[in-house]
C-alpha positions in Angstrom: 24.6 6.2 11.0 24.4 5.8 14.8 21.6 4.9 16.7 21.8 8.3 18.2 22.0 10.4 15.7 18.8 8.5 14.2 17.2 9.2 16.9 18.2 12.9 16.6 17.3 13.8 12.9 15.1 16.0 12.4 12.6 14.4 9.5 12.6 15.5 6.0 9.3 15.8 4.7 10.1 17.7 1.3 10.4 16.1 -1.7 13.8 15.8 -3.5 14.4 16.6 -7.1 15.0 12.8 -7.9 11.8 11.9 -6.5 9.9 14.5 -8.4 11.1 13.1 -11.2 10.2 9.6 -10.1 6.9 10.9 -9.6 6.6 12.4 -13.2 7.6 9.1 -15.0 4.7 7.3 -13.0 2.0 9.8 -13.5 2.8 9.8 -17.0 3.0 5.9 -17.1 -0.4 5.7 -15.4 -2.2 8.6 -17.4 -1.6 6.2 -20.5 -1.9 3.1 -19.0 -4.6 2.9 -16.1 -6.8 5.6 -16.7 -10.1 6.2 -15.5 -12.0 4.6 -17.9 -9.4 1.7 -18.3 -9.7 0.5 -14.6 -13.0 1.1 -14.8 -13.4 -1.1 -17.9 -10.4 -4.0 -16.2 -13.2 -4.0 -12.8 -16.2 -4.6 -14.9 -14.7 -7.4 -16.7 -13.2 -8.9 -13.5 -9.5 -9.1 -14.5 -8.3 -6.1 -13.2 -4.3 -6.6 -13.5 -3.2 -5.1 -16.3 0.3 -7.4 -17.1 1.7 -4.9 -19.5 1.2 -1.8 -17.2 2.6 -4.1 -14.4 5.5 -4.6 -16.7 6.0 -1.2 -17.5 5.7 -0.1 -13.9 7.8 -2.8 -12.4 10.9 -3.7 -14.8 10.3 -0.3 -17.3 10.6 2.2 -14.5 12.4 0.1 -12.1 9.9 0.5 -8.9 9.8 -3.3 -8.1 13.4 -2.9 -6.9 13.3 0.7 -5.1 13.7 -1.0 -1.8 16.4 -3.4 -3.0 20.2 -3.0 -2.5 21.7 -2.6 -6.4 24.1 -5.6 -5.5 21.1 -7.5 -4.9 19.6 -6.4 -8.1 17.5 -3.7 -7.0 18.0 0.2 -7.6 19.6 0.8 -4.3 16.7 3.4 -3.3 14.3 3.8 -0.3 11.3 4.1 1.0 10.9 7.7 0.7 10.7 6.5 -3.1 8.6 3.6 -3.0 6.1 6.1 -1.0 6.4 8.4 -4.0 5.0 5.7 -6.2 2.4 4.6 -3.9 1.4 8.1 -3.8 0.6 7.9 -7.7 -0.8 4.4 -7.3 -3.4 5.9 -4.7 -4.1 8.9 -7.1 -5.2 6.6 -10.0 -6.5 3.4 -7.8 -4.5 1.5 -10.3 -4.7 -2.5 -10.3 -1.1 -3.0 -9.6 0.2 -5.3 -6.7 3.0 -3.2 -5.4 2.0 -2.5 -1.9 1.7 -6.5 -1.5 4.8 -7.1 -3.5 7.4 -4.6 -3.7 6.6 -3.1 -0.3 5.4 -5.8 1.9 7.4 -9.2 0.1 10.5 -7.5 -0.6 11.0 -6.2 2.8 10.5 -9.5 4.2 12.9 -10.8 2.1 15.4 -8.2 2.6 15.6 -8.7 6.2 16.2 -12.6 5.4 18.7 -12.1 2.1 22.1 -11.0 3.4 23.2 -14.6 3.8 21.9 -15.2 -0.1 20.3 -18.2 -0.5 16.6 -18.9 -1.5 15.2 -15.8 -0.2 18.1 -13.5 -2.2 17.5 -15.2 -5.2 13.4 -14.6 -4.8 14.3 -10.9 -4.3 16.0 -10.7 -7.4 13.4 -12.3 -9.3 11.1 -9.9 -7.3 13.1 -6.7 -8.0 13.3 -7.2 -11.8 9.8 -7.1 -12.1 9.9 -10.7 -13.6 7.7 -12.7 -10.4 5.2 -11.2 -7.7 5.2 -12.5 -4.1 2.5 -11.7 -1.7 2.4 -12.7 2.4 -0.4 -15.3 2.8 -2.1 -13.2 6.1 -5.0 -11.4 5.8 -4.9 -8.1 4.6 -6.2 -6.8 7.6 -2.8 -8.2 10.0 -1.5 -5.3 11.8 2.6 -5.0 12.6 3.2 -6.7 16.0 0.3 -9.7 15.6 1.6 -12.3 17.3 -1.3 -14.7 15.2 1.1 -13.9 12.1 3.4 -16.9 13.0 1.2 -19.9 13.7 -0.1 -22.9 12.2 1.7 -25.1 9.6 1.8 -25.5 5.6 -1.5 -27.2 6.1 -4.1 -24.3 6.5 -7.4 -21.6 5.0 -6.4 -18.2 4.9 -8.8 -15.9 3.9 -8.8 -12.8 3.2 -5.2 -12.1 0.9 -4.6 -9.3 -1.0 -4.1 -10.0 -4.7 -3.1 -12.9 -4.2 -4.7 -14.0 -7.5 -1.7 -11.7 -9.4 1.3 -13.6 -7.2 3.2 -15.9 -8.5 4.5 -16.9 -5.2 2.8 -17.1 -1.7 5.3 -16.3 1.5 3.9 -18.8 4.2 4.3 -17.8 7.7 4.4 -20.9 10.3 4.9 -21.8 13.6 8.5 -23.0 13.2 9.3 -20.7 9.8 8.5 -19.1 6.3 7.8 -20.7 3.5 7.7 -20.0 -0.4 5.3 -21.8 -2.1 4.6 -21.5 -5.7 0.9 -20.5 -6.5 0.6 -22.9 -9.7 1.5 -26.0 -7.8 -0.1 -29.0 -6.1 -2.0 -28.4 -3.6 -2.0 -24.6 -3.7 -5.8 -23.0 -4.1 -6.6 -19.5 -4.6 -10.3 -19.2 -4.5 -11.1 -15.0 -5.5 -13.6 -13.8 -3.2 -16.0 -10.7 -4.1 -14.3 -7.7 -2.6 -15.8 -4.4 -1.9 -12.6 -3.0 -3.5 -12.7 -4.4 -7.3 -9.0 -2.6 -7.7 -7.3 -5.0 -5.1 -8.8 -8.5 -5.1 -8.4 -10.8 -1.9 -9.1 -14.1 -2.4 -8.8 -17.4 0.2 -6.0 -19.2 -0.1 -5.9 -22.8 1.1 -2.7 -25.7 1.3 -3.0 -29.0 1.3 0.2 -31.1 0.9 1.7 -28.0 -0.7 5.5 -28.4 -1.1 7.6 -25.0 0.1 10.9 -23.9 0.2 12.1 -22.9 3.9 13.2 -19.2 3.8 14.0 -18.8 7.6 13.9 -20.2 11.0 10.8 -19.2 13.4 12.9 -16.8 15.0 14.4 -14.8 12.1 10.9 -15.3 10.1 9.0 -13.6 12.7 11.0 -10.4 12.4 11.3 -10.5 8.8 7.3 -10.7 8.9 6.8 -8.1 11.2 9.1 -5.7 9.4 7.4 -6.5 6.4 4.1 -5.4 7.9 5.6 -2.3 9.4 6.6 -1.2 5.7 3.3 -1.7 4.4 1.4 -0.1 7.4 3.7 3.2 7.0 3.5 3.4 3.0 0.0 2.3 2.7 -0.1 6.0 4.1 1.0 7.4 0.8 -1.4 5.8 -0.9 -3.9 7.1 1.5 -2.1 10.5 0.6 -2.6 9.8 -3.1 -6.0 8.9 -3.3 -7.0 11.6 -1.0 -5.6 14.6 -3.2 -6.9 12.8 -6.1 -10.5 13.4 -4.3 -9.6 17.4 -3.8 -8.3 18.1 -6.7 -11.1 16.5 -8.6 -13.9 18.1 -6.3 -12.4 21.4 -6.7 -12.2 21.2 -10.4 -15.6 20.1 -10.6 -17.1 22.6 -8.5 -15.5 25.2 -10.2 -17.3 24.0 -13.4 -20.5 23.3 -12.2 -23.2 26.0 -12.2 -26.2 26.7 -10.2 -27.7 29.9 -10.1 -25.9 31.2 -12.7 -22.8 31.0 -10.4 -20.1 27.9 -9.9 -21.3 25.8 -7.1 -17.9 26.2 -5.6 -18.5 29.3 -4.9 -21.0 28.8 -2.2 -19.6 29.8 0.8 -20.4 26.3 2.5 -18.9 24.0 -0.2 -15.5 26.4 0.2 -15.7 25.8 4.0 -15.8 21.7 3.5 -13.3 21.7 0.6 -11.0 23.8 2.7 -11.4 22.0 5.8 -10.4 18.6 3.3 -7.3 20.6 2.8 -6.4 21.7 6.0 -6.4 17.1 6.8 -4.6 16.6 3.6 -1.8 18.8 4.7 -1.4 17.1 7.8 -2.2 13.6 6.0 1.2 14.5 4.0 3.4 15.6 6.7 2.1 11.8 8.7 3.1 9.9 5.6 5.7 11.4 4.4 7.8 11.5 8.0 6.6 7.5 8.1 8.4 7.0 4.5 11.3 8.9 5.9 11.6 7.0 9.2 11.2 3.9 7.5 14.1 4.8 4.9 16.6 5.9 7.9 15.9 3.1 10.1 15.4 5.4 12.8 13.7 3.8 16.3 11.3 5.9 16.3 9.6 4.2 12.7 7.1 2.5 14.7 5.6 5.1 16.5 5.7 7.4 13.1 3.9 4.5 11.1 1.6 4.4 13.7 0.5 7.8 13.6 0.4 7.8 10.2 -2.3 4.7 9.7 -4.3 6.3 12.9 -4.6 9.5 11.0 -4.2 8.9 7.0 -7.0 6.5 7.4 -9.8 8.8 8.0 -8.5 11.5 6.1 -9.1 9.3 3.1 -12.5 7.8 3.6 -13.4 11.5 4.3 -11.9 13.2 1.4 -13.6 10.3 -1.1 -16.9 10.7 1.2 -16.7 14.5 0.0 -16.0 13.6 -3.3 -19.0 11.7 -3.9 -21.4 13.9 -2.5 -20.0 17.2 -3.6 -19.9 15.7 -7.0 -24.1 15.6 -6.5 -25.9 13.0 -9.0 -22.7 12.3 -11.3 -20.9 11.3 -8.3 -23.3 8.6 -7.2 -22.9 7.2 -11.0 -21.1 3.5 -11.9 -19.1 5.8 -15.0 -17.6 8.3 -12.8 -14.6 6.9 -10.8 -15.6 8.7 -7.6 -16.9 5.3 -6.2 -13.5 3.2 -6.7 -12.1 5.8 -4.5 -14.7 5.6 -1.9 -13.8 1.6 -2.2 -10.2 1.6 -2.0 -10.2 4.1 0.7 -13.0 2.2 2.8 -11.2 -0.9 2.1 -7.6 0.6 3.0 -8.7 1.7 6.4 -8.6 -2.0 7.4 -5.6 -2.6 6.0 -2.5 -3.5 8.2 -4.7 -2.1 11.0 -7.5 -0.2 11.8 -7.2 3.3 13.1 -8.3 2.1 16.3 -5.5 -0.4 16.8 -3.2 2.3 15.6 -4.1 4.6 18.0 -3.6 1.8 20.4 -0.1 1.3 19.6 1.1 5.1 19.6 -0.2 4.9 23.1 1.7 1.9 24.1 5.1 3.4 22.4 4.3 6.8 24.3 3.7 4.6 27.5 0.3 7.0 27.7 -3.0 4.6 28.9 -5.0 4.3 25.6 -8.9 6.1 25.5 
């Protein structure tokens, strides 16, 4: 597809039959392995990750290799299919390192694997689900952050998402990108107390750690930027799935809960709030699908599509989760109901890969309008 054709192409926001089939498979798996009581129990235990769930999702369904071409050991799919998986993970707030490993780390390695070498080998291991890799940067790092490629292998990085589940850290430095084994000497991963218990963060300290050089500074910077862009764009799909669950569950509950011999959902004030939320989700779906489609087709407008999606979906997910808690009344405030997991995930996601304000500033710069 030529550059001109990509620019003129109309985005496809609809789901294909293959994407619907993938959704059904992932949803069935998560219903069996990551139902709300199971997720709550695992977060309370302090060990949120379920290795069997990750094995089934990554290797059984093949979701870990969706972005990887078949000749490199993957499924040869696109960001559109990965977005469907993330929608379902958002619906269940399942503790799985999919966004950080199967999207961000995989996208970085894809940019470096054309010539073979250690990046291609590691990419194949990620695609098979045999290993998990995460980018050793704070989860809040936005695309295009110049500070991403600084420092050395002697460093401490705080707020690395899902580092505790990783086998390999991708460490960007001023002179290139390195792969560092988390179980090696000189590597310490110290868990932090996160707001979102389903996506733990940690402080990573490297002191004399040995790393495999994957790329020099120039290619590494481009690859890391590509990974962060894909992460921000597909995070919108996770936020969409989260928001859709919140609205669906709230509508169900307000139909069943009665006051004054009527379903509380029949009260006009509540109907208006849910209708407004539905309108926001329609727009969020369009923005998230547009970002996934732009990434999948290599559109030159991908940075703009991603910035728009994050600027909108971030707030929509938080509002949906807040309404879910409030409209559930007293039960929505309890630890036993999963609403709090969705609110915490939405709040944490609103900071991931750049805040909504940062992305609004990006939109202004990309379309050459003065930022507010």
